[in-house]
C-alpha positions, -999 to +999 in steps of 0.1 A: +000+000+000+013+034-009+009+057+021+025+088+007+046+101-022+083+107-022+097+133-046+132+146-054+165+139-039+163+139-001+189+151+024+202+128+051+177+135+079+147+136+056+158+103+040+161+089+075+125+099+083+113+081+052+134+050+062+120+049+098+084+051+084+092+023+060+106+002+089+073+008+108+053-002+078+074-034+074+065-043+110+028-040+101+022-008+121-012+006+113-010+040+096+028+043+100+026+077+083+003+091+110+019+121+128+009+144+157+010+181+147+010+208+173+001+244+166-008+274+188-036+300+189-035+337+195-033+332+232-003+309+229-024+278+238-012+247+220-034+222+202-023+188+191-040+163+167-031+134+144-028+140+106-015+118+078+017+125+060+010+126+022+043+137+006+080+139+015+102+161-006+136+178-002+116+208+011+098+189+038+066+172+047+031+177+033-003+170+048-038+182+039-066+198+059-093+224+059-077+259+057-107+273+076-107+248+104-091+255+137-058+239+127-057+257+093-064+291+109-038+286+136-011+276+112-019+306+088-016+330+118+013+313+135+031+291+109+056+274+133+046+238+142+060+207+156+055+171+143+059+139+162+060+103+149+062+074+174+059+036+168+056+011+197+067-017+175+101-001+167+105+018+199+115+049+179+103+085+178+109+114+155+103+151+165+103+178+138+100+215+142+096+239+113+076+265+095+045+258+073+035+272+040+005+264+017+012+241-012+002+252-047-033+250-061-020+226-087-009+201-060-041+206-040-062+198-071-041+168-081-042+153-046-079+161-041-089+144-074-067+113-065-088+108-033-117+083-031-150+099-041-163+095-005-134+115+008-141+142-018-177+144-006-168+146+031-143+174+024-170+192+005-198+190+031-178+191+064-168+225+076-140+214+099-142+224+135-176+241+131-204+231+154-231+208+139-267+201+149-262+164+149-241+137+133-273+124+116-277+158+099-241+157+087-247+123+072-279+135+056-260+165+041-234+142+027-260+119+011-279+149-005-246+162-019-237+128-033-272+125-050-268+160-064-234+151-080-242+117-096-220+113-127-203+146-120-168+155-110-165+171-076-147+204-075-121+209-047-134+233-021-111+264-021-108+260+017-093+226+014-056+221+007-022+212+019+006+226+041+043+220+036+062+218+069+098+230+062+119+214+089+144+234+109+151+207+136+147+169+132+154+147+162+156+109+161+151+090+194+157+053+200+147+035+231+176+019+251+178+000+283+181+018+316+166+049+299+199+058+283+181+065+251+199+075+219+191+110+206+204+125+173+195+161+165+198+176+130+197+214+128+192+232+095+219+257+087+227+278+057+254+253+045+232+222+052+223+200+082+244+199+114+242+167+134+247+166+172+241+140+199+219+148+229+218+134+264+186+115+272 
C-alpha cells in the first residue's frame, strides 16, 4: 500500500524519516505515516491532533486539511509547528520543528482528485471544527450532496488544501535499556544540516 509520495533527492535527515516510516510499515504498524501536529492559537495555547503525511520532498513534509478549520487558521496565523512520529513496534520516535506554507493550487487539485470519491464528498460538506446540529444531519447533508453530484466530478473546495512543513530541527530518538536513550538532532543551517548528539 502506498501511504505517501516521495519526490526529489532527499537530504540525510529527511531520508532517515522516510526509512523509519518504512521500517514501521514493514513491521505492520497501522498507519505508519500518522503524525501528531501541534500548533498554537493567538493566546499561545497549544493544540495537538493526528494527521497523515502525504508527501516527502527535499523541502519537507506535506499534509492536507481544511484551511478554515481551527488547525488551518492557527497555522496561517502562526506558521511554526511541531510534528511527532512514534511507533511502539520499533520503539522509535521522530520530532520535527519547522515552518508551514501552503502548497500550490495545482498540488491541491491533483491530490484532491486522487482521493476516493467518498473523501471528496466529506471534504465538501464538512466545515472542519464548526459546530453541527447532529451527526445524523451531517450524514444527511453528505447523502444529499452525493445525490446532487451523480455522474459529476466534484470540485475541490477552495478552503481545502495542503501545508508543507519546512523542517528546521529533526530529532531521532531510539529507546535503550536503563533509559539511556539515543538522541540525534539535525539542525538546518545555511550550509546544510548539522548533526549533534543529545543526552537523554
